[in-house]
N, C-alpha and C positions, 0 to 999 in steps of 0.2 A: 447138118449132115454132109459128105459127100460121096459120089460115087462109087470109090473103092470100099466104101461101107457096105453095100448094098452087093457087092461079086460074090459072094458065098452062099447066099439065102435062094431057098429053092423054092420053086413054086408052090402055092399051098394046094395040100387034095380037093378034090371036089367036095367031101362029105363036109371038110373041114371051112371052105369057103360059103355052103350052103349056112352052115352055123354061124358063123361073121354075118352072113347079111340077116340072119334073122335077128340076132343082137341090134345090129342097125334099126331094122325093120318096128324090133320093141320101142327105138329110140324115136322113131318116127311121128309120135303123136303127141300134144301138150301134155296132156292130164299123166299120162305114163312119168314125161319127164318131171314134171312137177312133183310126181310118187316120189321117184327114184332120188330127186333132190333133197326133198323131206326128210328121206331114211338115210344121207350122207354119214352123218354122225350121231343118228338115236333112230333107237327102233319104236314103231308106233302103231298101233290099232287101227283096222279099219277106220272108225270111227272119228278116231283122233286125224287120220290122214283125210277125210273127206272134209274136216273142219279145216284144215290147213290149205289145201287145193281148191275149194269152194266149188264142191260135188256133191252131189248125194251117194252116201253110202255105198247103195245098191252098184251104181256105176264103179265106185272107186274098188270094190271087190270083183269086178269082172276084168279091170284094168289088172289087181294083183293075181288073179289069177292065173292071165297073160303070162307078166313077168315070172310067176312061179315057175310057169312050164318053163321057160326059157330059160330057167335056172338063173333070174337076175335077182332074185328076190327068195328070201329064205323065211321060214314064221317059229316059234316058239310059244308055247300055250305055257300060259298061268289061269291057272281055274277056269276060267270059262271065258277067258278073252284069248285071242291068237294078235300077237307080235310080230310085227313084220321089219325086217331088217335086208340091207344089203345083202345077197348071198359070199361074197369075199370082196379081198379087197383090191379086187383085179377091177371087178364092176363099180366098186367106189371111183378108183380113178378114172376110169372111163367117164362117169358121170361127173367130175370135177374138171377131168379134161376140157370134155365138149363143151359146160359152162363156161371156164374159163376162156376156150379159142371162142366162143359165140361174143365175149366180151371184148374181144380185140377187136372187132368189128365195128365196134361202134367210135362216137369220137372221143379226145379226151385219156387219162390214164384210164385204163381200167381197176376198178375196184382191186383185183388182188395184188393189183401191183402200189398201190399206195401210200404202204410204208415208203419212208425215206430210203430205205438201201434199196427195196424194191424199186422202185421209181430209177437209182441210179444204174440197177442192175440193166432195165429195159431201155435204157436211151444207150448206155454199153451196146446192148445186143442190137437195138438197131441201127448204130451207127457202124456196128462192126468190132468195135474197142473191144480189148480185153479189160476186165476190171481190176484194180490193182487195190492189194489189201493194206 
């Protein structure tokens, strides 16, 4: 990204900045990150999520309440069971991007780049070369 692409961008309004900060605050908890990651490609009940993240259901339920208030997760009721899912595609992309970014901090090729084409793309990106198709 170059500086020219940023020229037309206005500063964020204070209220919007506060909402963004709240989203990052919600991501600043290991259990909530695990919950959001578990919901990236499916919906799950509190008990399923509790088993997935290795925490008691009441604790997971409290985290889900916070995530729901921050509009990061939504619910669907089926009979007596409530299923949780990510609120929208933007939340999904935020979670996936955060996990992928963290994978780049470790050694070697990140798991999301392990396919042959993805490894070539990553190497080209790191060296500044364009890929030829």
